[in-house]
C-alpha positions as CSV (number, residue, x, y, z in Angstrom):
1,M,-25.1,-166.2,-68.2
2,N,-27.7,-166.5,-65.3
3,K,-26.6,-164.4,-62.1
4,H,-25.9,-167.7,-60.3
5,L,-22.9,-168.1,-62.3
6,Q,-21.7,-165.0,-62.5
7,D,-21.6,-164.7,-59.1
8,K,-20.3,-168.2,-58.8
9,E,-17.2,-167.3,-61.1
10,M,-16.3,-163.9,-59.5
11,V,-16.1,-165.5,-55.9
12,N,-13.8,-168.4,-57.5
13,D,-11.6,-165.7,-59.3
14,V,-11.3,-164.0,-56.2
15,L,-10.4,-167.2,-54.1
16,S,-8.2,-167.6,-56.5
17,M,-6.2,-164.3,-56.8
18,T,-6.3,-164.2,-52.8
19,K,-4.5,-167.6,-52.7
20,S,-1.8,-166.2,-55.0
21,G,-1.7,-163.2,-53.0
22,L,-0.9,-165.4,-50.2
23,T,1.6,-167.5,-51.6
24,T,3.6,-164.0,-53.0
25,Y,3.6,-162.4,-49.0
26,T,4.9,-165.9,-47.8
27,N,7.8,-165.6,-50.2
28,Y,8.2,-162.1,-49.5
29,I,8.3,-162.8,-45.6
30,A,10.7,-165.4,-46.2
31,E,13.3,-163.0,-48.1
32,T,13.0,-160.0,-45.7
33,S,15.7,-159.2,-43.6
34,N,13.9,-155.7,-42.0
35,Q,12.0,-157.1,-39.1
36,Q,9.3,-154.5,-39.4
37,L,8.9,-155.1,-43.3
38,R,8.1,-158.3,-42.4
39,S,5.9,-157.8,-39.5
40,T,3.8,-155.6,-41.8
41,L,4.0,-158.6,-44.3
42,Q,2.8,-161.2,-42.0
43,Q,-0.3,-158.8,-40.5
44,I,-1.2,-158.8,-44.3
45,R,-1.1,-162.1,-44.7
46,N,-3.1,-163.1,-41.8
47,S,-5.8,-160.3,-42.7
48,D,-5.7,-162.0,-46.4
49,E,-6.0,-165.5,-45.1
50,Q,-9.0,-164.6,-42.6
51,F,-10.7,-163.2,-46.0
52,Q,-10.0,-166.1,-48.0
53,Y,-11.4,-168.4,-45.0
54,Q,-14.7,-166.0,-44.4
55,L,-15.0,-166.0,-48.5
56,Y,-14.6,-169.5,-49.0
57,Q,-16.7,-170.6,-46.1
58,M,-19.7,-168.2,-47.9
59,A,-18.7,-170.1,-51.4
60,E,-19.6,-173.3,-49.9
61,Q,-22.6,-172.1,-48.2
62,K,-23.7,-171.1,-51.5
63,G,-22.6,-174.2,-53.4
64,F,-20.3,-172.2,-55.2
65,Y,-17.4,-174.6,-53.9
66,K,-17.2,-178.2,-52.8
67,A,-14.1,-179.1,-50.7
68,A,-12.3,-182.4,-51.6
69,S,-13.7,-185.1,-49.5
70,P,-11.4,-185.5,-46.4
71,A,-8.7,-188.0,-46.2
72,D,-9.1,-191.1,-43.9
73,T,-6.8,-192.3,-41.5
74,R,-4.8,-194.6,-43.5
75,E,-4.0,-191.9,-46.1
76,I,-3.2,-189.4,-43.6
77,Q,-0.8,-192.2,-42.1
78,E,0.4,-192.8,-45.4
79,V,1.6,-189.1,-46.3
80,K,2.9,-189.0,-42.7
81,S,5.3,-191.6,-43.6
82,Q,6.5,-190.3,-46.9
83,L,7.2,-187.2,-45.2
84,G,9.3,-189.0,-42.7
85,S,7.2,-187.7,-39.5
């Protein structure tokens, strides 16, 4: 296996793990009544979101990750109408 592929797999694994962690933090925040704990979890989540975005940008720049094509205006309006916005 070449180094480029190994790097790509590692980056994608970290992105996936971070995404999973963000979901977990969000669930804990929603279920926490202790304001100090809630605030701490929000700070950790925000930090992880920053890390995830920076890693995503690096992965995209190196060609490890290709984002989906942007939705056009019609698709956006269709989703908005389905959600009742």
